C-alpha atoms as a printed R data frame, in Angstrom:
    type eleno elety resid chain resno      x       y       z
1   ATOM     1    CA   MET     A     1 34.828 -33.050 -21.571
2   ATOM     2    CA   PRO     A     2 35.556 -31.914 -17.844
3   ATOM     3    CA   ALA     A     3 33.951 -28.666 -16.704
4   ATOM     4    CA   PRO     A     4 36.792 -26.520 -16.720
5   ATOM     5    CA   ALA     A     5 37.566 -27.335 -20.490
6   ATOM     6    CA   ARG     A     6 33.946 -26.926 -21.351
7   ATOM     7    CA   ALA     A     7 33.877 -23.558 -19.854
8   ATOM     8    CA   LEU     A     8 36.975 -22.421 -21.544
9   ATOM     9    CA   TRP     A     9 35.664 -24.026 -24.927
10  ATOM    10    CA   VAL     A    10 32.422 -21.940 -24.570
11  ATOM    11    CA   ARG     A    11 34.211 -18.862 -23.726
12  ATOM    12    CA   LEU     A    12 36.511 -19.062 -26.530
13  ATOM    13    CA   PHE     A    13 34.159 -20.277 -29.032
14  ATOM    14    CA   PRO     A    14 30.448 -18.854 -27.872
15  ATOM    15    CA   LYS     A    15 28.965 -19.179 -31.215
16  ATOM    16    CA   GLY     A    16 31.191 -22.257 -32.325
17  ATOM    17    CA   CYS     A    17 34.467 -22.791 -34.121
18  ATOM    18    CA   VAL     A    18 32.522 -21.889 -37.578
19  ATOM    19    CA   ASP     A    19 31.265 -18.466 -36.176
20  ATOM    20    CA   VAL     A    20 34.995 -17.498 -35.235
21  ATOM    21    CA   VAL     A    21 36.496 -18.722 -38.844
22  ATOM    22    CA   ARG     A    22 33.236 -16.668 -40.165
23  ATOM    23    CA   GLN     A    23 34.479 -13.524 -38.583
24  ATOM    24    CA   PHE     A    24 38.226 -13.496 -39.358
25  ATOM    25    CA   LEU     A    25 37.080 -13.950 -42.996
26  ATOM    26    CA   LEU     A    26 35.069 -11.263 -43.402
27  ATOM    27    CA   PHE     A    27 37.971  -8.962 -41.537
28  ATOM    28    CA   ALA     A    28 40.193 -10.633 -43.750
29  ATOM    29    CA   ALA     A    29 38.005 -10.149 -46.798
30  ATOM    30    CA   ALA     A    30 38.159  -6.431 -46.067
31  ATOM    31    CA   TYR     A    31 42.119  -6.093 -45.712
32  ATOM    32    CA   TYR     A    32 42.453  -7.546 -49.162
33  ATOM    33    CA   GLY     A    33 39.702  -4.883 -50.286
34  ATOM    34    CA   TYR     A    34 42.345  -2.289 -49.051
35  ATOM    35    CA   ARG     A    35 45.235  -4.285 -50.902
36  ATOM    36    CA   LEU     A    36 43.338  -3.774 -54.354
37  ATOM    37    CA   VAL     A    37 42.749  -0.274 -53.571
38  ATOM    38    CA   ARG     A    38 46.269   0.426 -52.739
39  ATOM    39    CA   GLY     A    39 47.503  -1.015 -55.902
40  ATOM    40    CA   ALA     A    40 44.637   1.084 -58.005
41  ATOM    41    CA   VAL     A    41 46.245   4.321 -56.001
42  ATOM    42    CA   ASP     A    42 50.040   3.849 -56.164
43  ATOM    43    CA   GLY     A    43 50.381   5.460 -59.093
44  ATOM    44    CA   ARG     A    44 47.996   8.594 -58.391
45  ATOM    45    CA   ALA     A    45 50.795  10.361 -55.823
46  ATOM    46    CA   ALA     A    46 50.614  13.751 -57.908
47  ATOM    47    CA   ALA     A    47 46.661  13.631 -57.478
48  ATOM    48    CA   SER     A    48 46.984  12.883 -53.904
49  ATOM    49    CA   PHE     A    49 49.181  15.912 -53.347
50  ATOM    50    CA   GLN     A    50 46.710  17.914 -55.019
51  ATOM    51    CA   HIS     A    51 44.061  16.606 -53.233
52  ATOM    52    CA   ALA     A    52 46.018  17.512 -49.762
53  ATOM    53    CA   ARG     A    53 46.432  21.295 -50.867
54  ATOM    54    CA   GLU     A    54 42.869  21.366 -51.531
55  ATOM    55    CA   LEU     A    55 42.062  20.260 -48.050
56  ATOM    56    CA   ILE     A    56 44.224  22.984 -47.072
57  ATOM    57    CA   ASP     A    57 42.998  25.664 -49.160
58  ATOM    58    CA   ILE     A    58 39.263  24.509 -47.582
59  ATOM    59    CA   GLU     A    59 40.460  24.521 -43.825
60  ATOM    60    CA   ARG     A    60 42.346  27.851 -44.463
61  ATOM    61    CA   SER     A    61 39.324  29.537 -46.273
62  ATOM    62    CA   VAL     A    62 36.890  28.680 -42.881
63  ATOM    63    CA   GLY     A    63 39.631  29.528 -40.300
64  ATOM    64    CA   ALA     A    64 40.155  25.707 -39.229
65  ATOM    65    CA   PHE     A    65 43.831  25.352 -40.715
66  ATOM    66    CA   VAL     A    66 45.332  24.885 -37.000
67  ATOM    67    CA   GLU     A    67 46.971  21.186 -37.800
68  ATOM    68    CA   PRO     A    68 50.860  22.911 -37.814
69  ATOM    69    CA   SER     A    69 50.255  25.082 -35.009
70  ATOM    70    CA   ILE     A    70 48.852  21.892 -32.719
71  ATOM    71    CA   GLN     A    71 51.811  19.588 -34.212
72  ATOM    72    CA   SER     A    72 54.578  22.541 -33.221
73  ATOM    73    CA   TRP     A    73 52.959  22.680 -29.726
74  ATOM    74    CA   ALA     A    74 52.892  18.656 -29.364
75  ATOM    75    CA   MET     A    75 56.382  18.759 -30.728
76  ATOM    76    CA   SER     A    76 57.595  20.820 -28.117
77  ATOM    77    CA   LYS     A    77 56.633  18.362 -25.333
78  ATOM    78    CA   THR     A    78 58.755  15.269 -25.821
79  ATOM    79    CA   ALA     A    79 56.421  13.121 -23.897
80  ATOM    80    CA   ILE     A    80 53.582  14.208 -25.851
81  ATOM    81    CA   ILE     A    81 54.411  13.723 -28.857
82  ATOM    82    CA   ASP     A    82 56.386  10.196 -28.008
83  ATOM    83    CA   PHE     A    83 53.009   9.038 -26.511
84  ATOM    84    CA   ALA     A    84 50.782  10.545 -29.461
85  ATOM    85    CA   SER     A    85 53.291   8.905 -32.013
86  ATOM    86    CA   TRP     A    86 52.889   5.481 -30.114
87  ATOM    87    CA   MET     A    87 49.178   5.699 -30.120
88  ATOM    88    CA   TYR     A    88 49.144   6.356 -33.647
89  ATOM    89    CA   ILE     A    89 50.996   3.021 -33.846
90  ATOM    90    CA   HIS     A    90 49.067   0.836 -31.794
91  ATOM    91    CA   ALA     A    91 45.235   2.680 -31.908
92  ATOM    92    CA   GLN     A    92 44.560   0.868 -35.544
93  ATOM    93    CA   PHE     A    93 45.382  -2.517 -35.457
94  ATOM    94    CA   THR     A    94 46.529  -3.086 -31.897
95  ATOM    95    CA   LEU     A    95 43.958  -1.567 -29.830
96  ATOM    96    CA   THR     A    96 40.975  -2.262 -32.359
97  ATOM    97    CA   THR     A    97 41.768  -5.628 -32.749
98  ATOM    98    CA   SER     A    98 41.732  -6.399 -28.826
99  ATOM    99    CA   MET     A    99 38.839  -4.888 -28.363
100 ATOM   100    CA   LEU     A   100 37.268  -6.718 -31.183
101 ATOM   101    CA   VAL     A   101 38.439  -9.758 -29.394
102 ATOM   102    CA   PHE     A   102 37.452  -8.630 -25.834
103 ATOM   103    CA   LEU     A   103 33.683  -7.839 -27.593
104 ATOM   104    CA   TYR     A   104 33.319 -11.227 -29.383
105 ATOM   105    CA   LEU     A   105 34.654 -12.879 -26.258
106 ATOM   106    CA   PHE     A   106 32.935 -10.874 -23.316
107 ATOM   107    CA   HIS     A   107 29.825  -9.427 -25.257
108 ATOM   108    CA   ASN     A   108 29.250 -11.844 -27.709
109 ATOM   109    CA   GLU     A   109 25.483 -10.533 -28.054
110 ATOM   110    CA   SER     A   110 26.869  -6.964 -29.175
111 ATOM   111    CA   PHE     A   111 29.636  -7.688 -31.295
112 ATOM   112    CA   TYR     A   112 27.706  -8.235 -34.305
113 ATOM   113    CA   PHE     A   113 26.267  -5.058 -34.424
114 ATOM   114    CA   VAL     A   114 29.644  -3.400 -33.984
115 ATOM   115    CA   ARG     A   115 31.070  -5.932 -36.738
116 ATOM   116    CA   ASN     A   116 28.435  -4.955 -38.972
117 ATOM   117    CA   MET     A   117 29.445  -1.162 -38.438
118 ATOM   118    CA   PHE     A   118 33.250  -2.018 -39.497
119 ATOM   119    CA   MET     A   119 31.927  -3.770 -42.594
120 ATOM   120    CA   VAL     A   120 29.918  -0.754 -43.735
121 ATOM   121    CA   ALA     A   121 32.652   1.834 -42.386
122 ATOM   122    CA   MET     A   122 35.656  -0.032 -44.607
123 ATOM   123    CA   GLY     A   123 33.442  -0.473 -47.319
124 ATOM   124    CA   ILE     A   124 33.043   3.282 -47.320
125 ATOM   125    CA   ALA     A   125 36.492   4.384 -46.605
126 ATOM   126    CA   LEU     A   126 37.650   2.031 -49.502
127 ATOM   127    CA   VAL     A   127 35.312   4.219 -51.831
128 ATOM   128    CA   GLY     A   128 36.727   7.382 -50.607
129 ATOM   129    CA   TYR     A   129 40.436   6.077 -50.920
130 ATOM   130    CA   ALA     A   130 39.867   5.061 -54.579
131 ATOM   131    CA   VAL     A   131 37.945   8.085 -55.937
132 ATOM   132    CA   TYR     A   132 39.899  10.545 -53.226
133 ATOM   133    CA   PRO     A   133 43.386   9.795 -52.518
134 ATOM   134    CA   THR     A   134 44.872  11.871 -50.548
135 ATOM   135    CA   ALA     A   135 48.319  12.770 -49.064
136 ATOM   136    CA   PRO     A   136 48.743  13.042 -45.236
137 ATOM   137    CA   PRO     A   137 50.512  16.352 -43.800
138 ATOM   138    CA   ARG     A   138 53.432  14.413 -42.939
139 ATOM   139    CA   PHE     A   139 53.905  14.571 -46.506
140 ATOM   140    CA   LEU     A   140 53.777  18.251 -46.775
141 ATOM   141    CA   PRO     A   141 57.039  19.813 -45.070
142 ATOM   142    CA   GLU     A   142 56.522  23.192 -46.819
143 ATOM   143    CA   TRP     A   143 53.572  23.599 -44.421
144 ATOM   144    CA   GLY     A   144 55.428  23.117 -41.306
145 ATOM   145    CA   PHE     A   145 54.712  19.611 -40.996
146 ATOM   146    CA   THR     A   146 57.210  16.770 -39.553
147 ATOM   147    CA   ASP     A   147 56.600  12.878 -39.288
148 ATOM   148    CA   SER     A   148 56.884  12.466 -36.012
149 ATOM   149    CA   VAL     A   149 56.412   8.538 -35.930
150 ATOM   150    CA   ALA     A   150 59.129   7.746 -38.389
151 ATOM   151    CA   GLU     A   151 61.130   9.904 -35.942
152 ATOM   152    CA   PHE     A   152 59.683   7.762 -33.001
153 ATOM   153    CA   THR     A   153 60.409   4.727 -34.806
154 ATOM   154    CA   GLY     A   154 63.536   5.696 -36.545
155 ATOM   155    CA   ILE     A   155 61.852   3.685 -39.757
156 ATOM   156    CA   PRO     A   156 61.372   6.360 -42.620
157 ATOM   157    CA   ALA     A   157 58.190   6.846 -43.764
158 ATOM   158    CA   ASP     A   158 59.321   5.530 -47.612
159 ATOM   159    CA   ASN     A   159 60.563   2.346 -46.396
160 ATOM   160    CA   THR     A   160 59.360  -0.578 -48.141
161 ATOM   161    CA   LEU     A   161 57.784  -2.606 -45.438
162 ATOM   162    CA   VAL     A   162 55.550   0.317 -44.204
163 ATOM   163    CA   ASN     A   163 54.408   1.058 -47.673
164 ATOM   164    CA   ALA     A   164 53.381  -2.937 -47.949
165 ATOM   165    CA   LEU     A   165 51.530  -2.581 -44.907
166 ATOM   166    CA   PHE     A   166 49.794   1.134 -45.073
167 ATOM   167    CA   ASN     A   167 48.137   2.934 -48.107
168 ATOM   168    CA   PRO     A   168 50.290   6.290 -47.773
169 ATOM   169    CA   PHE     A   169 47.674   8.113 -49.394
170 ATOM   170    CA   ALA     A   170 44.485   7.055 -47.659
171 ATOM   171    CA   ALA     A   171 44.297  10.321 -45.477
172 ATOM   172    CA   VAL     A   172 40.437  10.649 -46.501
173 ATOM   173    CA   PRO     A   173 38.361   9.356 -44.031
174 ATOM   174    CA   SER     A   174 40.793   9.074 -41.029
175 ATOM   175    CA   MET     A   175 39.614   5.207 -40.410
176 ATOM   176    CA   HIS     A   176 41.681   5.874 -36.965
177 ATOM   177    CA   VAL     A   177 38.934   8.035 -36.055
178 ATOM   178    CA   ALA     A   178 35.916   5.994 -37.019
179 ATOM   179    CA   PHE     A   179 37.588   2.628 -35.722
180 ATOM   180    CA   ALA     A   180 37.975   4.693 -32.548
181 ATOM   181    CA   LEU     A   181 34.175   5.727 -32.435
182 ATOM   182    CA   MET     A   182 33.078   2.699 -33.223
183 ATOM   183    CA   ILE     A   183 35.021   0.697 -30.549
184 ATOM   184    CA   GLY     A   184 34.816   3.368 -27.859
185 ATOM   185    CA   TRP     A   185 31.100   4.442 -27.921
186 ATOM   186    CA   PRO     A   186 29.791   1.035 -27.735
187 ATOM   187    CA   LEU     A   187 32.378   0.129 -24.817
188 ATOM   188    CA   ALA     A   188 31.039   2.834 -23.004
189 ATOM   189    CA   GLN     A   189 28.181   1.586 -22.801
190 ATOM   190    CA   LEU     A   190 28.656  -1.864 -22.174
191 ATOM   191    CA   VAL     A   191 31.492  -1.757 -19.246
192 ATOM   192    CA   ARG     A   192 30.286  -1.271 -15.683
193 ATOM   193    CA   LEU     A   193 33.038   0.971 -14.107
194 ATOM   194    CA   TRP     A   194 32.290   4.540 -14.468
195 ATOM   195    CA   VAL     A   195 35.919   5.226 -15.020
196 ATOM   196    CA   LEU     A   196 36.221   3.058 -18.047
197 ATOM   197    CA   LYS     A   197 32.810   4.330 -19.557
198 ATOM   198    CA   VAL     A   198 34.330   8.102 -19.542
199 ATOM   199    CA   MET     A   199 37.679   6.549 -20.425
200 ATOM   200    CA   TRP     A   200 35.696   4.885 -23.572
201 ATOM   201    CA   PHE     A   201 33.447   8.257 -24.114
202 ATOM   202    CA   LEU     A   202 36.796  10.015 -24.427
203 ATOM   203    CA   TYR     A   203 38.957   7.708 -26.393
204 ATOM   204    CA   PRO     A   204 37.538   8.969 -30.229
205 ATOM   205    CA   PHE     A   205 38.772  12.676 -29.026
206 ATOM   206    CA   LEU     A   206 42.064  11.198 -27.619
207 ATOM   207    CA   VAL     A   207 42.585   9.690 -30.903
208 ATOM   208    CA   THR     A   208 41.510  12.747 -33.109
209 ATOM   209    CA   PHE     A   209 44.103  14.865 -31.335
210 ATOM   210    CA   VAL     A   210 46.514  11.875 -31.928
211 ATOM   211    CA   VAL     A   211 45.996  11.942 -35.435
212 ATOM   212    CA   VAL     A   212 46.389  15.462 -36.040
213 ATOM   213    CA   ALA     A   213 49.406  15.790 -33.774
214 ATOM   214    CA   THR     A   214 51.555  13.255 -35.561
215 ATOM   215    CA   ALA     A   215 50.542  15.203 -38.691
216 ATOM   216    CA   ASN     A   216 48.893  11.828 -40.278
217 ATOM   217    CA   HIS     A   217 45.710  13.334 -40.749
218 ATOM   218    CA   PHE     A   218 44.123  16.982 -41.332
219 ATOM   219    CA   LEU     A   219 41.095  17.783 -39.212
220 ATOM   220    CA   LEU     A   220 38.981  17.747 -41.913
221 ATOM   221    CA   ASP     A   221 39.911  14.007 -42.151
222 ATOM   222    CA   ALA     A   222 39.097  13.159 -38.899
223 ATOM   223    CA   VAL     A   223 35.308  14.933 -39.163
224 ATOM   224    CA   LEU     A   224 34.853  12.898 -42.566
225 ATOM   225    CA   GLY     A   225 35.697   9.880 -40.878
226 ATOM   226    CA   ALA     A   226 33.190  10.786 -38.013
227 ATOM   227    CA   MET     A   227 30.661  10.902 -40.592
228 ATOM   228    CA   VAL     A   228 32.181   7.716 -41.642
229 ATOM   229    CA   ALA     A   229 31.281   5.861 -38.054
230 ATOM   230    CA   GLY     A   230 27.811   7.938 -37.561
231 ATOM   231    CA   VAL     A   231 26.680   6.508 -41.169
232 ATOM   232    CA   SER     A   232 27.825   3.060 -40.599
233 ATOM   233    CA   ALA     A   233 26.320   3.040 -37.140
234 ATOM   234    CA   TYR     A   234 23.017   4.148 -39.036
235 ATOM   235    CA   VAL     A   235 23.272   1.394 -41.400
236 ATOM   236    CA   ALA     A   236 23.877  -1.371 -38.934
237 ATOM   237    CA   LYS     A   237 20.981   0.066 -36.742
238 ATOM   238    CA   ALA     A   238 18.191   1.610 -39.050
239 ATOM   239    CA   LEU     A   239 18.701  -1.545 -41.770
240 ATOM   240    CA   LEU     A   240 21.126  -4.366 -40.609
241 ATOM   241    CA   ALA     A   241 19.292  -4.720 -37.057
242 ATOM   242    CA   ARG     A   242 16.069  -4.339 -38.576
243 ATOM   243    CA   ALA     A   243 16.617  -6.921 -41.213
244 ATOM   244    CA   ARG     A   244 17.755  -9.396 -38.076
245 ATOM   245    CA   PRO     A   245 16.758  -8.293 -34.764
246 ATOM   246    CA   GLU     A   246 17.888 -11.384 -33.479
247 ATOM   247    CA   ALA     A   247 21.173 -11.326 -34.457
248 ATOM   248    CA   TRP     A   248 22.573  -7.773 -35.407
249 ATOM   249    CA   ALA     A   249 21.023  -5.720 -32.617
250 ATOM   250    CA   PHE     A   250 23.102  -4.020 -30.214
251 ATOM   251    CA   ARG     A   251 21.997  -5.227 -26.842
252 ATOM   252    CA   ARG     A   252 23.483  -7.231 -23.449
253 ATOM   253    CA   THR     A   253 20.662 -10.305 -23.983
254 ATOM   254    CA   ALA     A   254 21.910 -13.299 -25.746
255 ATOM   255    CA   GLY     A   255 21.899 -13.493 -29.539
256 ATOM   256    CA   VAL     A   256 21.860 -16.324 -32.291
257 ATOM   257    CA   THR     A   257 24.763 -17.061 -34.451
258 ATOM   258    CA   ALA     A   258 25.191 -14.213 -36.779
């Protein structure tokens, strides 16, 4: 194989083709787990709305029910709410997937630690969605919420394609926030430029604002999402990395196939 082709092969498949397929299958399994949970909660709309109202009651009891005010302010600034709606659409899949691919190709020695966090977090989230399905704030216009993403895209929330791809009752925990933490803070440690370090450190806070401003999550959802990320990081570091330190630890030096 010519040297340029060999270099490209090593870049695209740092641990071989089998490892790439393995990672794809792991994330595919997580997705189909989500689909199974989606089917299980489709008939629990009444409970989902009740759970959303319970979250509002909890936040009101501690003076933290500020989501209507945040969205109202964001909606008054067209550029801000349009950016927030765009970010909500792309942060969860496009940006997260792109950064996972970036980690795999350019920081492969640390990818497996991040992957393990994602696997643990998605497992926790599936339990949360099944046990406590919760409607997002955008389904509660009586509290002053507006579905800014639907207005931005022109696609109503009850569109068949939208409902086929997204679980409308998966507000608790906020995996937008969990994913942002599990991608942003590792990248903040791995990138070299201080501007990028600051950007990735602040990324989870931006996503938190986005999910609240677009009325897709309550603040309590975001807090629970952050807790999921924290638990997942602990499991990945204290349990999984200790079980296979040569493969699953977060580091900059080359490791073996996970």
